[in-house]
N, CA, C and O of each residue as an XYZ file, in Angstrom:
284
protein
N       0.805     -0.730     -0.030
C      -0.088      0.047      0.004
C       0.560      1.449     -0.264
O       1.502      1.378      0.526
N       0.663      2.568     -0.808
C       1.227      3.496     -0.645
C       0.444      4.696     -0.140
O      -0.715      5.036     -0.376
N       1.345      5.224      0.586
C       0.200      6.425      1.638
C       1.239      7.818      0.910
O       2.465      7.829      0.800
N       0.331      8.809      0.531
C       0.458     10.008      0.005
C       1.245     10.977      1.423
O       1.432     12.190      1.320
N       1.564     10.317      2.465
C       2.519     10.929      3.552
C       3.315     10.025      3.994
O       3.235      8.817      3.770
N       4.435     10.813      4.900
C       5.442      9.825      5.621
C       5.105      9.429      6.729
O       4.453     10.062      7.560
N       5.767      7.736      6.870
C       5.236      7.432      7.889
C       6.085      7.341      9.062
O       7.188      6.838      8.852
N       5.779      7.784     10.485
C       7.305      8.264     11.605
C       7.595      6.770     12.083
O       6.785      5.843     12.087
N       8.595      6.748     12.384
C       9.292      5.309     13.601
C       9.843      6.569     14.394
O      10.348      7.539     13.829
N       9.648      6.413     16.111
C      10.234      7.120     16.737
C      10.965      5.862     18.281
O      10.726      5.845     19.488
N      11.790      5.082     17.471
C      12.301      4.307     18.794
C      12.958      5.005     19.870
O      13.087      4.424     20.948
N      13.387      6.169     19.714
C      14.360      6.625     20.764
C      13.538      7.510     21.470
O      14.025      8.363     22.212
N      12.022      7.349     21.261
C      11.027      8.584     21.608
C      11.022      9.932     21.630
O      10.380     10.646     22.401
N      11.864     10.313     20.635
C      12.180     11.666     20.786
C      10.934     12.727     20.295
O      10.727     13.817     20.829
N      10.142     12.154     19.143
C       8.916     12.957     19.023
C       8.060     12.681     20.194
O       7.192     13.511     20.462
N       8.185     11.634     20.922
C       6.962     11.285     21.979
C       7.445     12.374     23.006
O       6.542     12.969     23.594
N       8.928     12.768     23.348
C       8.895     13.620     24.139
C       8.633     15.095     23.816
O       8.228     15.856     24.694
N       8.830     15.448     22.729
C       8.398     16.805     22.099
C       7.008     16.949     22.599
O       6.651     17.964     23.198
N       6.022     15.697     22.301
C       4.802     16.612     22.536
C       4.362     15.728     23.705
O       3.160     15.462     23.726
N       5.131     15.223     24.688
C       4.731     15.177     26.229
C       3.689     13.763     25.788
O       2.556     14.230     25.678
N       3.666     12.824     25.610
C       2.586     11.600     25.710
C       3.060     10.439     25.506
O       2.614      9.437     24.946
N       4.262     10.749     26.156
C       4.693      9.112     26.971
C       4.365      9.288     28.244
O       4.377     10.368     28.835
N       4.023      8.081     28.755
C       3.289      9.109     30.160
C       3.134      7.404     31.016
O       3.215      6.305     30.467
N       2.911      7.678     32.373
C       2.885      6.320     32.755
C       1.501      6.099     32.956
O       0.794      7.044     33.305
N       0.993      4.900     32.768
C      -0.567      4.275     32.527
C      -0.347      3.276     33.181
O       0.686      2.668     33.460
N      -1.928      3.067     33.532
C      -2.397      1.763     34.324
C      -3.278      1.401     33.861
O      -4.246      2.039     33.448
N      -2.991     -0.198     33.851
C      -4.471     -1.236     33.565
C      -4.154     -2.377     34.581
O      -3.047     -2.834     34.869
N      -5.211     -2.680     34.991
C      -5.490     -3.733     35.920
C      -4.741     -3.402     37.411
O      -4.341     -4.251     38.207
N      -4.684     -2.281     37.526
C      -3.309     -1.690     38.719
C      -2.308     -2.308     38.465
O      -1.936     -2.978     39.429
N      -1.567     -2.407     37.420
C      -0.310     -2.504     36.861
C      -0.099     -1.425     36.132
O      -0.906     -1.055     35.279
N       1.138     -0.735     36.421
C       1.667      0.619     36.269
C       2.522      0.125     35.004
O       2.770     -1.080     34.944
N       2.992      0.980     33.982
C       3.895      0.742     32.744
C       3.968      2.036     31.997
O       2.930      2.686     32.122
N       4.882      2.604     31.260
C       4.939      3.499     30.618
C       4.486      3.126     28.661
O       5.081      2.499     27.784
N       3.391      3.763     28.688
C       3.095      3.924     26.858
C       3.051      5.114     26.638
O       3.429      6.007     27.396
N       2.498      5.242     25.380
C       1.950      6.331     24.350
C       0.522      6.565     25.050
O      -0.245      5.646     25.339
N       0.271      7.967     25.285
C      -1.134      8.561     25.537
C      -1.933      8.699     24.288
O      -1.697      9.498     23.381
N      -2.839      7.891     24.335
C      -3.622      8.290     22.524
C      -3.842      9.984     22.575
O      -4.412     10.638     23.448
N      -3.310     10.363     21.564
C      -3.546     12.175     21.550
C      -3.415     12.485     20.090
O      -2.857     11.638     19.393
N      -3.915     13.741     19.457
C      -4.572     13.871     18.201
C      -3.796     15.294     18.223
O      -3.924     16.094     19.150
N      -2.846     15.546     16.910
C      -2.440     17.290     16.831
C      -2.349     17.398     15.959
O      -1.502     16.716     15.382
N      -3.127     18.298     15.246
C      -3.597     19.155     14.159
C      -2.922     20.316     13.511
O      -3.354     21.468     13.464
N      -1.631     19.791     12.943
C      -0.274     20.569     12.575
C      -0.968     21.333     10.956
O      -1.409     20.636     10.043
N      -0.924     22.617     10.930
C      -1.323     23.245      9.506
C       0.054     22.995      8.635
O       1.038     22.375      9.039
N      -0.115     23.659      7.267
C       0.317     22.844      6.275
C       2.093     24.183      6.333
O       2.999     24.266      5.505
N       1.879     25.020      7.750
C       3.326     25.968      7.737
C       4.049     24.670      9.096
O       5.193     24.615      9.547
N       3.219     24.070      9.314
C       3.816     23.316     10.656
C       3.714     23.942     11.496
O       4.730     23.810     12.179
N       2.728     24.947     12.134
C       2.161     25.235     13.136
C       0.964     24.369     13.673
O      -0.064     24.060     13.070
N       1.344     24.056     14.949
C       0.393     23.554     15.985
C      -0.782     24.090     16.148
O      -0.729     25.090     16.864
N      -2.048     23.765     15.685
C      -2.932     24.034     15.747
C      -4.365     23.866     16.632
O      -5.175     24.576     17.229
N      -4.164     22.665     16.361
C      -5.336     22.260     17.782
C      -4.667     20.821     18.392
O      -3.886     20.166     17.703
N      -5.010     20.456     19.585
C      -4.589     19.510     20.221
C      -5.536     18.487     21.172
O      -6.168     19.120     22.018
N      -5.702     17.391     21.192
C      -6.415     16.737     21.720
C      -5.862     14.979     22.378
O      -5.585     13.880     21.899
N      -5.942     15.605     23.670
C      -5.102     14.452     24.963
C      -6.126     13.302     25.137
O      -7.264     13.377     24.672
N      -5.682     12.269     25.807
C      -6.580     11.478     26.076
C      -7.906     11.241     25.242
O      -9.070     11.528     25.520
N      -7.257     10.512     23.929
C      -8.433     10.625     22.918
C      -9.678      9.239     23.386
O      -9.378      8.100     23.744
N     -10.621      9.632     23.281
C     -11.844      8.654     22.929
C     -12.407      8.691     21.750
O     -12.666      9.732     21.146
N     -12.649      7.459     21.321
C     -12.876      7.424     19.846
C     -14.343      7.740     19.990
O     -14.549      7.924     18.790
N     -15.518      7.941     20.552
C     -16.837      8.425     19.863
C     -16.912      9.773     19.874
O     -17.104     10.465     20.873
N     -16.771     10.126     18.831
C     -16.924     11.676     17.777
C     -15.491     12.117     17.597
O     -15.405     13.158     16.946
N     -14.412     11.634     17.975
C     -13.266     12.099     18.234
C     -12.718     12.865     16.333
O     -12.211     13.931     15.986
N     -13.044     11.992     15.804
C     -13.055     11.809     13.936
C     -13.629     13.349     13.843
O     -12.890     14.288     13.549
N     -15.042     13.503     14.128
C     -15.693     14.550     13.464
C     -15.210     15.905     14.567
O     -15.440     17.063     14.219
N     -14.744     15.695     15.480
C     -14.403     16.959     16.272
C     -12.836     17.199     15.433
O     -12.498     18.375     15.304
N     -12.174     16.444     15.039
C     -10.580     16.627     14.332
C     -11.062     17.214     12.717
O     -10.652     18.235     12.165
N     -11.803     16.467     12.327
C     -12.680     17.372     10.865
C     -13.191     18.382     10.846
O     -13.099     19.074      9.832
N     -13.800     18.754     11.792
C     -14.126     19.822     11.888
C     -13.267     21.241     12.342
O     -13.527     22.356     11.891
N     -12.284     20.968     13.249
C     -11.298     21.765     13.466
C     -10.731     22.413     11.829
O     -10.555     23.452     11.193
N     -10.613     20.799     11.760
C      -9.207     20.778     10.357
C     -10.235     21.552      9.131
O      -9.420     21.851      8.258
N     -11.195     21.872      8.800
C     -12.066     22.575      8.230
C     -11.721     24.109      8.506
O     -11.261     24.870      7.655
N     -11.969     24.392      9.625
C     -11.957     25.542      9.946
C     -10.919     26.420      9.912
O     -10.959     27.640     10.076
N      -9.963     25.699      9.682
C      -8.348     26.402      9.402
C      -8.167     27.244      8.306
O      -7.064     27.743      8.087
């Protein structure tokens, strides 16, 4: 499959650190480090225009689409 955009690999977690998304998480009482589900809307000039932290699925895609259309 070919994508019209580049995909990112971040094994050293440098981008995760930049966006502050590598956090302590907890599941069934067990604590561990992981990536907090987040969305960042960046415009064509590379400027961060909106961010959503601790994303839940319901309604999220529509919220992002609405914000992107408003740019």
